[in-house]
C-alpha positions, 0 to 999 in steps of 0.5 A: 499499500505505501508504494501505491500511495507513493506512486499515486502521489508522483503521478499527481505532482507530474501529470496535473489534475485528474484524469491522469494521463501520462499522454496528456501530460507529455502533450501538454508539457507537464511531464517530459522524459527523453526516450533515449536517456530514460527509457533506452538506458532503463532497458540496458542489461546488467544495470541495477536500479540504483545505478540506473537512478544514479546514472539518470540523476548524473545525466540531468533527468528531472523525473522524480525517483519513483518514476525512474524506479517504475520505468527501470522496473518496466523496461530492464526485462527487455534487455536492449543492446546499445552503446553509450557514448560519453558525447554525442549529437543526435540529429532528428530528421523527422518522419520519412516524409520530412527526411529529404527537407531535413537532409537539405537543411543540414547540407546547407 
């Protein structure tokens, strides 16, 4: 019951007024998470919940600890394979339909 109450309090804090919806909260910018930082890292094999939480804090995650714990619990069984780079730049080219215009913009 204690974990459920804590999770509910975090959802209330992050997701605004009822009805609680993570999708609505992300769309309204009340909740923000970085897919590559919080989700992909949660699914990497051999990373304990404690190490994941510490790594997220050091990388600048703004998600509350209970939400990070939930992400790790949900995604860690998937065991993604990835290479963590110390410094990288991500270029978002958009959808397939937007790709040509994005490449042209980067080339100029």
